[in-house]
N, C-alpha and C positions, 0 to 999 in steps of 0.2 A: 529834524528831531520834532517830534510833536511834543507839546507841553501836557498833552491830555493823556492819560493811560487808555490804550486801545485793547479790546479784546480780541482774540485771534479770529474766533467764528463770527462774532458781531460784525466785524469789519467785511469779511468774506461775503456773508448774507446781505448785509445792509446793500452792498453793491448790486447784487443779483436779483434779490427778492426784498424789495423795500416793507418794512412792516406793515401789517395790516393795521390801520386805526378807525376807530368808530367814530365818523365823522358826523353822525346825526346830534341834532340837541337832544338830549335827554329829555324826557317830560313824565309826568303823572298827570293823568285825565281821571276826573271822579266827577258823579252827579251828586247836588245837595242843592235843597230848596228851589227846585224847579229849574235849575241851571246846569250847564257843563262848566267844571272849573278846569284849567290847562294851568300846570305849573311847569314853566321851561326853564332849562339851565342854558343861558346865553352867554358865558364866561367870553370877556375880551371884547366886547362891543358896547356901545354906547346906543342909548336908547334912539337916538337919530338914525342908526345904522340898520334898524329894526322895522320892519313893514308887516303890518298886519291886513289880511284882506279878507273879505268875506263874500264868496260869490256861488251862486247854484249848490248852496247847502253844505259847501266845504269852506272850511277856515284854513288858511294858506299863512305861515309864518315864515318871512324870508330875513336872514341877517346875511349883510354883505360889508367886506371891508376891503378896501383896495390899497394894493402896496402902495408904500409911501417911501420915497428914497430922498432924504434929508441931507444936506451939506454934509451933515454931521456924520452920516453914514458913509460917505465916500471913503473915509479915513479908516473906517473898520473892516478888519479881517475877521470874519468869522469863521469860529473853530467847530461850531457845530449851530444847527438851525433848525427849530422844531415848528416854530409859531409860524402858521401860514396865513395868506390871505385869501380870500375867496368867496363865493358865494355859498350859503346854507338853507335848504329850505326843507319844511315839512309840511305837510296837509294832511287836515283832518275831515272825513264825512261826518258829519253832524245831523244831517239830515232835517231836523225841526228847528234850526237856529232861527232867531230873532235877530236879524243882522242890523236893525236900527239901534239895539239896545246893548251892544257889545263894550264892555269895559276892560282897558288892561292898565296895567301897572309894572313899571320896572324898577328894581331897586336890588343892587349887591350882585348884579348878575343873572337875577332870576325874573323871569317874565311871568307875569300871572294876569290870565284872560278869563273873564267871567261872561260866559255866551248863554242868555236866557232862552229857553225854549220858547217857540211859538206856542200860543193858545191853540188847542186842538181845535177849537171852534172856529179859528180865523181861515182855515183851508177847507172847512166842510161846507158844501153845497147840497143842499136837498134838492131831489128831482121830483117835480109834482107828476104823480101817476094820472094818466088820461083813461 
């Protein structure tokens, strides 16, 4: 007999149709003072488990947590387990990002990234008319 109350329909459907969970890291993106600002929820991760890469006008945020089984865990008999381990990733096309001056801060599960835009004159090349 289980110590946890069980819902009749919940148990049946959990076995055959696992619940759909939105695994994406939720974020807000806005533009302010000539920069893109990304505020992303990354709960349950430390800053060492998060990587930010800027490449080919894309900004990619990856958070990865590996499953760790400690000696303490061997004696545990889980009745219900929802916390998962794995790799989560989001990419954003920003087009005109200045990858040399990106700033990031992580505090209380929220990652804040400021991505300056390139100066429009940096990529312009004027062609001489002959």
